[in-house]
N, C-alpha and C positions, 0 to 999 in steps of 0.2 A: 870392471867395466860390465853395464847391463848390456843383455842383448833382447833381441826380438826373436820369440819363437814363432814357429810356423802359424801362416796366417789364418784366423778363425773363420768363418762361414762371412763376417761382418767387420769387427772390429780388428786390429792390431792387439796383441795383449803384450803392450810393453810396460814392463817393468824396471825401476830404477830406485838403487836401495833409497835416496833421499828425494823431496822433494824438485824437480830439475832445476838448474840455476837460470838465472835471467841471460837469456842472449839478444834483448830487444829491449833499452830501456823502456819504451812506452807504446801504449798501444790507443791509438785514436778511432772516433768516429764522428756532424751538419752543415747553407749556401749562402746570398745576393749580395759598391764603390766605391778609391778614396774620393770619392767626390770629395773635395774639399768642399767644407757647408759654408755658406755665406753668413756672413756677421749683419744684423741690422741692431737696429735701436732707434727710440725716440728722448725725447727728454724727460726729466720729471716732471710734477707738479705737486702743489698742497691745493685746499681749497680755491683759490684764487691766482695763485702764479704757479705757471709748470715748471719746476724746474729750473736750476739755473745751468750754463754749458756742462752737460754729460762726462766731458774729457775732466772735470773736477769731483765726478761725483763716484764714489765707490762703485764698483761692478753691481754688487748684489742688489743694493738700491736700485739702480737703474734697469737693472732686470724687474725687480719688483713691480716698478712702473709701467715698464711696458708689458706685462702680463695681465696687469689692471685695464690697460688698454684694449690688450686682447682678447679679453672676457667680455667687455664692454661690446665689444663689436661682434663678438661671437651671438651675444647674448640680444643684441638685434637684429642680425641675422635671421637667428632661431625665429622671431617673432615674426618675420616675413615668410616664415616656411621652408627655409634654407639653411642646412645645418652644414655647418663648415669648420674645418679642423683648425686647432690651432697653427698647427704648422703654415698651412695656406693663409690664414690671417697675418701670420708673422712676417711671411713674405711679401704679402700686398700692400701691409705697413711700409715694408721697405721699398716699394715699386711706386708708392704714392707721395713718399718724404723725396726720395731722387729724383722726380720726376720734377725740373724748374719751372713748368708751367704752374706748378700747384703752390707755391711760393713759398715753401717753407726755407727760411733760413738756419742753418743749424748752428751758424756763430751766435745768435740771439736768443735770449728766453724766449718759451713758448706760453702764452697765454692760454687761459682756459677756454679760448675761443678757437684758438689754432688747434687746440685735440679736438675740440666738438667738430671742425673744420676736417681731420684729418680722420675722425668715426665715419663722417659724413661721404668723404670719398671712398674711404677703403669700402662701405657698404655699396656705395652705388656699382663700384666696378664686381664686387661680391656676388653680386644680385644679377648681372648681365650676362647669364648663362649661356647665351649664343653668339658670344663673343671669342673670336679665335685667339685671341691674346692670353684671356682667362682660361680657354683649355688648354694652351700651351705652360701655360704656370702650373696648372693643373697637373698636367702630365710630369712635369720635370719635379715637382713636388713628390709625388707620388713614386718617381723612379728613385728618386733619393731616399723616399723612406724604406724602399723594399728591394735596395739593388746595393751589392758590396762585391767586390772581386771574389774570384773563385778561394785564393788564400784566406783568406781575413774570414769568408762565409765558412771554409771547410776548419778552420781554427774555431770561430764560435759552435759549431756542431757538436763539435767533440768537447768543448768547456761545458755543453749541456747533457751530453751523454754523461760526461763524470758525474755532474750536479744531480742528474738521477740515478745515478749508479750510487751517491753516497751514503744514503742509508743503507742499503744492502752490506757495502763493503765493511762499514762500521760494525754491524751485525757479524760479521764475520773476523775481522782484526780487534774486535775488542773483547771477543769471547773466550769465557774462561772454563769451557766445557772439560767435565771429569769423568761423570757417569756415562754410562754405555749409550742411555736413551738422547743425553746431551750433546754427546758426538755425533748419533746419526742423525740428530737435528741440524748440528752445523755442517754435514756433509750434505746434507739436500739445499742448505743454504749455498753452498757452494757450486751445486748444480743448474740451481738458479740464476747465480752471479752468470755462469758462462756463457748461459741461453741469453738471458738479457745484454749483457756486453757483445756477444756474436751476432746477435739480432736474425739469428737462425732458424726461426720457428717459433711456435708459440709455446708459453711455459704451462700452457692449460691443455697443449696435446700429448697425451699418452704416451704416444708412440714416438715423438721426439725425445720426450723426457727420457724415456728407456734407452734411447740411441744415444744422448748426452752422457747418460750416466756410465755407461757402457764403456763408451770411450773414455771416460774421468778415470775409471775405475784401472783401465789398463795403462795409466800412465803415474796415477796418483789413488793407489788404493785406499781405500778408509782406515789402514792400520797405518799410513802415515801422518794421521793426523795427529799425534803426541809431537813428533820433530816440528810440525808445521805451527804449532802453539806456542813452541819456544822462541821463535823467531821474533824480531821488532815488528812494531808495525808497518815500518816502510817496507822491511823484508816482504811482508805478508801481503802487503799491497800488488810486489814486483812478481812474487809468485803467483797471484792470482791471475794477473794480465796474461802471464805467459803461459800458465794452465789453460787458459782461452784460449790463445792463440793455437796448441798444439792440439787440442780438443775438435779445436774448427780446422787445423788442415786435416785432422786423421778423418774426421767427417766427407770433407770434400774430396779427399782420396778416393773413400768406401763410394762416395755417389757417382765418382765417375769410373770406379770399377764394376756399378751396378748392385751393391751390397749395402748400399745405406744413403744419408742425403736427406732422411725425411725432412720435409719443410722446406727445404734450399730449394729456391728458383734459378733456374739456369740465366745468372744477370747478363751473362756476355750475348747470348741469344735474344734476350729483352732489349739490350742495348743497342745491338747491331740495327734492331728494326724501326726502333722506338726515335734513335738519332737522326739515321738520314729521313724518317718521316718529318720530323720536329724542324729539321734544315730544310727541307724543300717547303714545308709552310712558309715559314719566314722567309725565304727567297720569295716565293709567289707574292708576299705582302710588298717586301722590298720595292718589288719590281711597278706594282702597282703606285706604290708612293713615288717611286722617283718619275712614275708616266706624268704622275698628277705638279711634280714638280716642275719638271720640263714644259709643261703648259701653261703655268700660272706663269714663270719665267718669259715666257715668248709672248705674253699677252700684255703682262708689264712692259717688255720692250717696246711693244705696238705703241701702247696708251702715252709712253714718254714721248712721242713724235705726233699726237694725236690729240690736241686739247678738248676737243668734243666727246672724245671715248673717256677722257681722264673723268670729266665733268658726269657722266655718265656711270662708271663702272666703280668710283669711289675706290681709288689704286691702293690707300693707305689700309684698307680692310683687307684688298687682295695681298699686300705684303704680308700682313700678319696671318693668314691662311697659308702664304708662301712658308713664315717662319716657324708655323705649326708642323707642318708636314715634312720640314727640313729637319726639326728637332727630332720626329716620329723618325725620320729615316737613320738620324744618328743613334737613335735607343737600340734599334734595330740590329744597327753593325755590330753595336757592343755585345748584345745578347748572341748574336751569331757569329761575331769571334768567341767569345765563351766558347759555344756549342761546338764550333770546330776545333778548339783546344780539347776539349772534352771527348771528341771522338778520334783523337790523336793518343791521348792517353788510354782509352781502351783498348784501340787496336793495341799499340804496344804492351797492355797488360794481360790481353789475351794470349798473346803471343806468348807471354813470360808466364803465365800460369800453364800452359798448353808444355812449355819445358819443361816446367818442375815435376808436374805430374808424370812426364815420361822417364824424370830420373829416377821419380821413387819407383816406378815399376822395375827400372833396370836396375833398382840398388836391391830390390826384395826378391826378386825373380828366382825360382829356385833357390832361397837360400832357408837352412834352418831358424838361422839364427843372425839379426843385422844389429849393429852397437846402435843402440840411441844417439850418439855423437853425431852418426851419418842423416839419421831420418828426421830427428830433433829441428835441425834447422830449416830443412825443406818444409815441414808442416808448417813452421812460422813465417816460413815466405809465402806459403800458400795464402795462409790467413792475412798477412797484409796486403795482398793483391786483393783478395776478396774486399777486404775493408775496403779498399779504393773503389773499387768497383761497386760497391754500396754508396760510396760517396758520390762518384758520377751518377747515379741513378737520382738521389736526391737533387744535385746539382740541376741536372736536367729537367726534371719536373719543376722545381723554382723558376726556371729559367723559362720555360715554357707558359707556366702560370704567370709571371710576369709579363711575357710577348702579348697575353690575352687579355689583360685587364690594362695595359696602355693604350686598346685598339677604341675604347669608347670617348677619348679624347679628340676625337677627329668628327665631331658630331657636328661642326658647324661649316663644315666643306659641302655638304650636300643641300643645308640651308642657305647658304648665301650664292652659292654658284652652280648650282643644279646643272646637268650636262646641256641641256637645251641652251642655257646660257653660255656656258663654255663654247660648245660649237658655233656659237652665233659670234662670239669675239674671237675666233681661230681662223674664221674664213679669212684666206690668202695668206696665211703667216705660216713661215717653216719653224717646225719646232724641233729644236736641235735638243741633243743630250749633252750629257756635261763631257762624256769621251768626244765626242764630234766637237765641242766647243774646244778640248786641249788638243784636236790633230787640227785645228784651222791655225793655230799657231805654236805648231810643234818645232819650226824651221825657225822661227821669227824671234832669234835670240840677243839679248842685250848685249851691249858693245862696250866692254869692259874701258874702251879707252876712253870714253864717252864721259866719265866718271874718276876723277881724282881721290876723292875723300871715302867714296863710299866702297862698301867692299860685296862684290856678288859671288855666289856660288853654284857651282854647276856640278853635274854629275859625276863627270871623268875627273874632277880635279878635287872631289872632296869627299874624305873618308867618312862612310855611316850617312850619306846623303840623302837614303830615304827614312833615314830614321829622327831627321832633326826636326823637333818641335816646331811645327808653324804657326804663327799667331792667326787669329781668328778661325782656328778651326780648317784652316787651309784655305778660306776665301777671299776673294781678291779686296784690298783693303781700299784702294781708288774708287772702286765701281762702286761698292758701297757708299763710300762718303759721297761720290760726285752724282750718285742717283737716287739719294736721299732712301737707302737701304735696300737696295737690289742687292741679292747675293749670288755670286758668280763664282763659280771654283777657279782657285789660280793655278796654275799650269809650272811647275818646279823646271820642265825644260825650258822654258823662256831666260831662268835665271831666277836666284833667292838673295834677297836683299837681306845681308847683316847689317841691321841698326842698334845702336846700344844695346848687342847682346841678345837680340832678338831677331826673328827670321821670317820675311814677307814674301809671299810669292803672288802674283799677279795674272789676269787670264789674257791679257797682251802686252806687247811690247811698249805700245803708246801709255796703257797704262804704268806700267813699270816707270816708265821715264817720269810720267806728271809726279808721282807719289815722291821719286826720288828728289823732285825739286824742294819740297817742302814736306817731309814725313810729320813733322809736328803736327802739321796744320790737319792734314788728314786720320793721322791718331786722336787729336782734339774732336774733331767729329764723328766717328765712331762713340767715341765715350759719351758725346753729348745726345746720340743719338741711343744708345744704349738705357740712358736715365728716364728715356721718353717713353722705352719699350722695353722692359726690365726683362724680360724673356730671352733679352739677347744676351746677358751679362753671362748665362750659363750656355746657350748656344752657340756664344762666340768666344768662350771661355776666357772671361774676362775680371773671374774674381780676384785677382791681383789688384787690379784698379781701382776695385771698391772695397776692398775687404777694410780698409783703415779708415771708413768713412764713420762706420758707427762700432762703438764699443763694447756691443752686445755680444757675447757670444752661444750659440744656442748649441745644447745637447746633441748630442750623435742621434741623428734622425731614424737609423735602422733600430734604436732601441725602444722607438715610440711602438711599434706595431708587434703584432704576433706573427710568428713563421709556422706553417704548417709542413709537414715529412710527410701527409698523405697525398699520393700523388698519383697519376694515373700509371706512373711505370712503376711504382712501389708497395703498391697494394697486391695487385697480383691474386694469390690468393688465400693470403693469408691476411686475419686481422691487425691492424694498426691503428693509431691513434696522433693524435694531433699534439705538437710540442705546443705549449704557451708560458708565456711568462707571466702565470699567475701575482698580484698584487698580495705580500703575504699580510696574514692577518695576525702573525705573532710580534712578539717583542722580545728585546733583548736584556735579558739579566746580567746585570755589572754591577760590582763594587762601586760605591760612591766615597770618593774621600769626603772628610767634614773636619773640621777644626775649631776652638773655641776661642775667642779673642779674650787673652788675658793681659794684665798690664804688665810690660816690662819691666823689671828689676832693674832700679837704679839706685845703689849706694853706694856711697864717696865716703873717704877718709879721711882726715885732715889731721897735720901735723906728724905726720908721718917722718918728713925731714929735719925734725928738731928746730934746734935754734941756739941761741946763746947759752940757756939754761943746760943742763946736763940731765934734766928728766925731759923723759919727751913725753908730751901730753896730745893724746889721740883723739878724736873728736870722731864719732861715725855719725853720719849723714843720711838718714832714707827719706830720697825724694818719689819712691814708687808710689804710684796713683792705686788708690782705693779700687777694687772691684765694681762697685757701684758707680762711680766717676767713669768707668770706660763706656 
């Protein structure tokens, strides 16, 4: 067993007779939701008649037709000075087709004039840049393209890192060095690999390179390269990853002791400042958005009882503005929730990091030699925790960037509903918050005895009551249907209706009873309203009700944009660069199977069975065709 000699001024002098064995199968390093993507399509066409029923058309053909329509709309919009993404156009095509007032019957063949009308209607909506509905759709498309849940984002980030390290890894694992100069070159490549994988410092910083070199030599001296070269490619890759983790752990420990850590930023300190600041900023915007929601709602309730006010106000526009700000509120809650999760992870990892560092100090304290079996696992644990902290830094930066870029989609509010107009309509109106509305009906509960065939759920009698997936994102279905689209939060304390394995909440007992009399009626009204205001499909989470209408499946939207890893949190004092997925200019060389069509031999033998004669007369018949006949 190898031992650790006395601690050198900066690095541990760790020696092992062979390269360290793999103690962790994989090391990873990159963010942004399932969001289930919407499926959309229109019917195909030829020069005169556009496509027969797309249900009978191969998906690839339907997709080709749709893309041609999307390109045409994009070109027309560009001609009017508006650059629109294909994803937004695809969403708008769906919005126009779904809206029954546009008269697109998906059960009949669409003529060329129908497609021209579709293009015209899409352009009209896309060029109306001051419309709250268009702003909401743009916001939804942007969020879909740039956000995914934490787990998927980090998995993607790790895949990107592996891809970027691919060439360096191959240079090492495929190396057949023999001469002294070749072995020295190989060792330098391993040093570069360790630096690049760890992400701790720049490969162009001489002090950092020297520190990594010394740490690597303490656990993997250059003399061990011969043993390393005899390993299989897979074992080499595993050992490279483990060496990186051990070297990273050594550097982190030396940094904590004040004897090294060149180019390593204090991530726990950075995150403990950045996360609360980001959360506070988003919280502030969330409160502002909710205040706007409450005022819009109060004005719409007042207008419902005032015909003159409805004429002056254009309630449909105010409702679209309400949907816009409600969607913004939902996205902020998603971002904030992810940041809170990250804050909890950082707090836990920081404690674990401190505990491991203390464990190392106690293990090494006043000892002449320490078995590597005791310290290597701790070094690897330190590296794993630090990598997770790097991940959190990137996630926070991406979420903060996403938050910043959805704010411009609120532009129509000040244009159509400036503060002076709002104050005029709010005179004599009580503005209620969502919490106040819930408190008003907290004790007004559904009486189960009034319903024989319907099931109602309550907190005290239902396990995981607060985790039930409520329809319409928790908004009251009855109020939305009865008021032509007003969004009021449902109150679960009144009772949750379970209907056809789905759950519904209501803002009052009366609303609950009215809905329960004829659920299908109100569900149909909500669906029809969503066809007219397509942004409601995502806002109210109605994807399942519409995804089978159109057979066109879109690619993962997240793959259509680039992701940057340079953030206000991650750049700090070191140079960094952006990760992008550039189109490849290379081609793939592959073998091509080929064959030559030759005639199939057809030769028959007659007379083998013989007959009455004792002599067999065999006849050979060759029916094979000549080559020039094939």
